[in-house]
N, C-alpha and C positions, 0 to 999 in steps of 0.2 A: 418500465418500471411502475410508473403511474399508474397505468391501466390496471395493471395484477392489482395493487392495492384497492381501486376503485370498485373491480370484479369480487375481490375477498370482502369487502365495503358490504354490497350489496348481498350476497350470497350468502354471507354469514352472521351479519349484525341484525337481522330480520327478527325480532322479538314481539310475539303476540302479548297483547293486555293481558290474557288470562294469566300467564307466568306469574308463578309467584318470585320474590326477590332472593329468593334461597336459588330457582331454577335459573334465573337469568345471572346470578353470580356463578353458578356450577359451569354453566356455559361460558360466560366470561374466563373464569380460572381456565376452562380445557382450551380454549381459544388462544388464549394467551401463553400459553404452556406450549402448546403446541406452534404457536409463533415463535417463540423465544427458542424451542429446540431446533427450529429450521435455520433460524438466522444464525443460531451457534454453527451448525454445519456449514453455514457458508462462510462465517466469521473464519473457520478452522481453517476451510479450502483457499481462502484467502490469504490468509497466513502463511499455508504452503508454498504458494505462489510467491508471496514477497520471500520468503527464504531463499528460492531457486532462484530468483533476481540477484538477491545478495550473494548467492554462491558464485554465479557469474561474475558481480562485479569483483569479488575477493579474488578470483583467479586473473582478471585482467588487471587489477591491483599488484597483484605479485609480479606477471609479466612486465609490467610497467616500471615497477621498482628492480626488477633484475636490468631492465635495459638500462635505466638509471645509473645503477651499479656498474655496468659493464661500460657505459658512456664516461664514467671518473676515469674508469682504468685506462680507457681510450686518451682522455685528455692527459692523464700523467705520461704516457708513452707520447703523445704529441710532443708535450714539453720536453723531454728528454731527447726526442728526434731533431725538435727545432733548434735544440742548444748545438748539436752536432753533427747535423746535414746542411745539405743545401736546401734551398727555399721547395723544390717541387714537392720533395717528400715532406717537408712539414706540412705544407698547405693541402695535401691530400690528407695526411692523419687528421689535420683540423675538420678538415670538411665531414668526414667520417664521425668523428666524437661529436661534433654539431648535429649531425642527422639523427645520432641514438639518442642525446641527450633531448632533442625535441619531440620525437617519437615516445621515448619514457615519458615525459613528462605530459603530454597529450594524454597519454593511455592512463596513467596515473591520475590525474585532475578527472577524468570522464570517469573513472571507477569510483573515485570517491564520494562524488556529486550522487552517485546512484546507492550509496550506503548512507545517505544522511537518514535521521530520525524519522523525519517527516514522509521518505519512501516507504516505511517500513509499517506504518499504519493502516489497518483494513479500513479504509475511509469508505468505501461502497456500503459494506455491513454496516457500519456504524451509522450510517445516513438513512437507510431502510431501518433500523432498530429506532429510530427517533420516527419516522414516519410513521411505524406501527403504534409506538407510544403517545403520539399525538393523535391518531385515528381512535386510538381507543376510549382515550381522554373525551374526547369529541362524544363518540357514542354513548358515553356511561352519561354525559351531562344530558344530552337529547334525551335518554331512556328516563333518567331521574324528572326532567321538565316534563316530559309527558304522564309519568307518574303523578307529579305533584298536580298538575292539569284534571287528571283523573279524580285524584282525592279530592278536589276542591269544586 
């Protein structure tokens, strides 16, 4: 990513001293518009990817929640059986209940972590936008400095 920004800097920020401020600002505006348009497309794509991840997490969370729900029913059945029958039947029902609760809990908590607000932010695109902004500021300052030396 860094190499691409450097290539863009070298190829698109060469300003000849004979250009007027108006021309320089026109070029700067065109370049900024193009960069922000392209970055907007990247942000939209990244948001789509984050939404797809969230969809998968919601499905996993629903399955985990369902297993927890079934686990609760199994726990109730286990309690009833434990009061009414001998130990081996009770023990087997308890084992099934514990397995369902553990698997459901693990699935649910894993999916919940994926849905945290932090994971839904398009961080890569926002970082690139910050780099572009910094680069543009640097180039404008360099150009201003060069123009001031030419004037004096």
